[in-house]
N, C-alpha and C positions, 0 to 999 in steps of 0.2 A: 829789279834785282834778279839776276839769273842764278838759279840754284843748281849746283851740280851734284851735291851729295849732302845728306843730313842723317845723323843717327844719334839717338839718345842712349847712353850707356846705362840702362836701367838694371836694377837688381832683379835677378831671375825669380820666377814664381816660387820655386822650391825654397828659397830663403824666407819668403813671406809665410809659407806653410810651416816650416820648421820653427820660425819665431813665434807664430801663433800657438803652436802646440807647447812650446817652452813657456810662453806666458800663461797658458792655461794651467800648467803645473804650478807656477808661482801663485796663481789665483787660488788654487785648491789649498795650497799651504797657508796662504793668508786667511782664507775664509774659515779655516778650522782653528786658527791661533789668534786671530784679532777680532775686535768688534766688527760687525758687518760693514758699517759705513767706512771704517778705516781700511778694511780689506779691499773693498771696491775702489776706494780712492788710491790706495797704493798700487793695485793692479792696473788701474787706469793710467796712472802717471808713468808706470813702467812701460805699458803698451805705447803710450804717446811718445815717450822718449825713443823707444826701439824703432817705431815706424818713422819717426822724424829723421833718425839717422839713415834709414833705408832710402827715404825720399831724397835726402841731401846727397848721399853717395851716388844715387842713381840719377841725379839731375844734370850730370855733365853731358854736353852736346859736342859732337864732332861734326864739322860741316866744311864743305868747300863751296864758296860762292864769291862772286865779284872778284875773282882772281886771288883770293886769300884762303888759307887753311886756318880754320878756327878749331881749337881744342880747349874746351873749358873757357876760361877768360882770356887765354892767349890767342894771338893770331899772327900770321906771317904771310907775306906775299908768296904766291906759288912760284914766281920767277926767281926767288932766292933759294929754291929747293932743288935737290938732285932727284934722281930716279928712285921712287919708293920701292921698298922690298916688302912683299907680303910674307910674314913669318908664321910658321906652324907653331904648335904648342911647345915643342922641344926647343926650337930656335928662339922663341920668345923667352922661355925660361933662361936660356944661356945669356941672351943680350940683356935681360933684366937682372941677371945675377952675376955669374963669374966673369962674363965678358963686358960688363957694364962700364960706361964712362961716366964718372961723377958729374961731368959738365952737361950731360944730356938732359933734355926736357922730357919728362914722363907724364903721360896721361894714361895710367894703367888702372885696371880694376882686377881684383883677385878672382872674380867669377868669369872673366873672359880670358881664355887661354891663347887666343891668336891676337896678332897685332900687325901693325905696319910700321916699318922703320923708314923714316924720311930724312935723308941727309940734308944738312943746312950748308949751302955753298956761299953764304955771305962772308967775305973775308973779315968784316968788322964784327961778326957775331962769334963769340967763343963757344957757342953751343954746337957740338958736332952733329947731332941728330935729334929728331923727335921720335919717341917711341909711343905709339898710340894704340891702345886696346880697341878692338873692333870685332863685330860679328860678321862684317862684310868686307874683308880685306881687299878682295879683287875690285869691288865697286869703289872703295876709297882710293885705291891706287889708280884706277881708271880716271876718276875725277881729278886727281892730281896731275895726271899726264895729258888730259884733254886740252886741246888748244881752242880758244874762243873762235867762233865763226866770224869772218870779216863781214862787215856790212852794217 
C-alpha cells in the first residue's frame, strides 16, 4: 500500500487545557457541596465524558493512498476528483457558510480554519465537492494531484 498523505484531525492542546481547568472548577464545587465519594465520582464521570468527546471528535483521519481520498469513513477514487483548491480561513468560512452547497460532503472541524475544496467530477454523483479541514492544505492538494509512478 503506497501512502501519499495522512493526517489526524485531532483536538488542539489548548482545548484539553481549558477543559481540564473547567473540570477542576466543577470538582471544587462538587467537593464542597457533596459527600466526598460522590464528588469524586461525579467529577470523574464528567471528565471521562468530556475527554471521550474530544477523542471521538479528534479521531477523524484524512488520507490519500492507493488512488483514493479517505476522509473519515468516506472514500472516493482520486480519478473522479477535479483540481483541489487550498482555502485560507476567510475562504473556508465563506464556502462553509454563505456560499455553501447543501449537497456538499463536509469533513470539517471548528478548531481548523483552513481547508481544501475538492470538486467531484463524477456525473453520477450528486455531490458537487468535498470540503475537508486540514492543517496541511498544500500537502493534501499535492497528494491529490500526484500521479502514480509507472512500473
